[in-house]
C-alpha positions in Angstrom: -19.8 -44.3 -1.7 -19.7 -40.5 -1.5 -18.8 -40.2 -5.2 -21.7 -42.5 -6.2 -24.1 -40.4 -4.3 -22.7 -37.2 -5.9 -23.0 -38.8 -9.4 -26.6 -39.8 -8.6 -27.4 -36.2 -7.5 -25.8 -34.8 -10.7 -27.7 -37.2 -12.9 -31.0 -36.4 -11.1 -30.3 -32.6 -11.5 -29.5 -33.0 -15.1 -32.7 -34.9 -15.8 -34.7 -32.3 -13.9 -33.0 -29.6 -16.0 -34.1 -31.3 -19.2 -37.7 -31.3 -18.1 -37.5 -27.6 -17.1 -35.9 -26.8 -20.5 -38.6 -28.7 -22.3 -41.4 -27.1 -20.3 -39.8 -23.7 -21.0 -39.7 -24.4 -24.7 -43.3 -25.5 -24.8 -44.5 -22.5 -22.8 -42.4 -20.1 -25.0 -43.8 -21.6 -28.2 -47.3 -21.6 -26.9 -47.0 -17.9 -25.9 -45.5 -16.8 -29.2 -48.1 -18.7 -31.2 -50.9 -17.0 -29.2 -49.2 -13.6 -29.9 -49.3 -14.5 -33.7 -53.0 -15.4 -33.5 -53.9 -12.3 -31.6 -51.9 -10.1 -33.9 -53.5 -11.7 -37.0 -56.9 -11.2 -35.6 -56.3 -7.5 -34.7 -54.7 -6.8 -38.0 -57.5 -8.1 -40.1 -59.9 -5.6 -41.8 -62.8 -4.7 -39.6 -65.7 -4.3 -42.0 -64.4 -5.6 -45.3 -63.0 -8.6 -46.9 -59.2 -9.0 -47.3 -59.6 -8.3 -51.1 -61.3 -4.9 -50.7 -58.8 -3.7 -48.0 -56.7 -1.8 -50.6 -59.6 0.7 -50.9 -59.1 1.9 -47.3 -55.5 3.0 -46.7 -55.8 2.5 -42.9 -56.9 -1.1 -43.3 -54.2 -1.8 -45.9 -51.6 -0.3 -43.5 -53.0 -2.4 -40.6 -52.8 -5.6 -42.7 -49.2 -4.9 -43.9 -48.0 -4.0 -40.4 -49.8 -7.0 -38.9 -48.3 -9.4 -41.4 -44.8 -8.0 -40.7 -45.3 -8.5 -37.0 -46.7 -12.0 -37.4 -43.8 -12.9 -39.7 -41.3 -11.6 -37.1 -42.8 -13.4 -34.2 -43.2 -16.6 -36.3 -39.5 -16.5 -37.1 -38.7 -16.0 -33.3 -40.6 -19.3 -32.6 -37.9 -21.2 -34.4 -35.0 -19.1 -33.2 -34.8 -20.0 -29.6 -31.8 -19.8 -27.2 -29.8 -23.0 -26.5 -29.0 -21.7 -23.1 -30.7 -23.8 -20.4 -31.0 -20.8 -18.1 -33.1 -18.9 -20.7 -35.5 -21.9 -21.1 -35.8 -22.1 -17.3 -36.7 -18.4 -17.3 -39.5 -19.1 -19.8 -41.1 -21.5 -17.3 -41.8 -18.6 -15.0 -42.6 -16.1 -17.8 -44.8 -18.5 -19.7 -46.6 -19.6 -16.5 -47.8 -16.0 -16.2 -48.0 -14.9 -19.8 -49.7 -17.9 -21.5 -52.9 -17.6 -19.4 -53.0 -13.9 -19.9 -52.5 -14.2 -23.7 -55.2 -16.9 -23.8 -57.7 -14.6 -22.0 -56.8 -11.8 -24.5 -57.3 -14.2 -27.4 -60.7 -15.3 -26.1 -61.8 -11.7 -25.5 -60.6 -10.4 -28.9 -62.2 -13.3 -30.7 
């Protein structure tokens, strides 16, 4: 009877861990996607179109740097840790960072 109860507790803990990992993965992906959106918006030319940005060196540099950062962060979306503890950490980090990033995206837009 004691072993059955221990097995049930382990199974329940394992199922709860799956949900936490999934929630951590969702929050991490949402946060990194918001970072890409914010970076793309900030890196876009301010007064010109994308095709005339080569005339202003600062705009061209901003576009190139923004594209590099967006590419790096987009790659990081698909390169996540398989460690369950890392995903559980993202539940806490994402819970705080996603609303902040969302507010920043709304203000910047």
